[in-house]
C-alpha positions in Angstrom: 25.7 12.6 51.9 25.1 16.6 50.4 22.6 16.9 48.3 22.8 19.1 44.7 20.4 22.5 45.6 18.5 24.4 43.1 17.0 27.9 43.0 13.5 28.2 41.6 13.9 31.6 39.3 12.1 33.0 41.6 13.9 32.3 44.2 17.3 33.4 42.2 15.6 36.3 41.3 15.3 37.2 44.6 18.3 37.0 45.5 19.5 38.7 42.5 17.5 41.9 43.9 18.9 41.6 47.4 22.6 41.4 46.5 21.5 45.2 43.9 19.8 46.7 46.7 23.2 45.7 49.2 25.3 46.7 46.7 23.6 50.3 45.9 23.7 51.3 49.6 27.4 50.1 50.2 30.8 48.6 47.6 30.7 44.7 48.4 28.1 44.6 50.4 26.3 42.5 47.8 29.2 40.3 47.3 28.9 39.6 51.5 25.4 38.8 50.9 26.3 36.4 47.8 28.8 34.4 50.2 27.1 34.6 53.2 24.0 33.0 51.1 26.4 30.7 49.0 27.1 29.5 52.7 23.7 29.3 53.8 22.8 26.4 50.5 25.9 24.7 50.7 24.9 24.0 55.0 21.0 23.7 53.3 23.0 20.7 50.6 24.6 18.7 53.6 22.0 18.9 56.5 18.8 19.9 54.8 17.3 18.2 58.2 19.2 21.2 60.8 16.9 24.0 59.9 13.4 24.5 61.2 10.5 23.5 59.4 7.8 25.8 58.4 4.8 26.3 59.9 1.3 26.1 57.7 -0.7 23.7 55.8 2.7 23.1 54.2 4.7 19.7 54.0 7.1 18.8 56.8 9.4 19.2 53.9 9.6 23.0 53.7 12.2 24.2 56.1 14.2 27.3 56.2 17.8 28.7 57.4 18.5 31.9 58.2 21.2 33.4 56.0 23.8 35.2 59.2 23.9 38.8 59.2 21.4 39.3 56.8 17.6 39.7 57.4 16.5 36.5 54.7 15.7 33.5 54.6 16.3 30.2 51.9 13.1 28.5 51.9 13.4 25.0 50.8 12.0 21.7 50.3 14.1 18.5 51.0 13.6 16.8 48.2 14.5 12.9 47.8 17.3 13.8 45.5 17.6 17.9 45.6 17.2 20.8 47.7 14.4 23.2 45.8 15.2 26.4 46.9 11.5 28.2 46.6 12.4 31.8 47.8 15.2 34.3 49.2 12.9 35.8 51.7 13.4 38.7 53.4 12.5 38.4 57.2 9.9 41.7 56.9 7.7 40.1 54.0 4.2 38.6 54.6 5.0 35.2 56.2 4.2 32.4 53.7 4.3 34.9 50.3 5.9 32.2 49.2 3.5 28.8 49.6 2.3 29.1 45.9 5.5 28.5 44.1 5.0 25.2 46.0 2.4 23.8 42.9 4.8 25.4 40.6 
């Protein structure tokens, strides 16, 4: 069963910033980023347990899926009725920078 995938506003903003950065580097690269992000979100909705659990003190339901061809991960919580995306995180960011969003 596929779960709906819902992005928090901060995750949406991170995705938009990444799109703008890539598009400024090369026309069409931002669009390719969004295409790969969309594929990753679709896979997460179908198979959330296939993504790796995030290490740390938070619940085991926090996982991350790598966006192919881009140095980003989709950080999400697998809830009973939907997938909550809390971050579209660049891999060079401080690990767990998004953890305070879990309580929002």
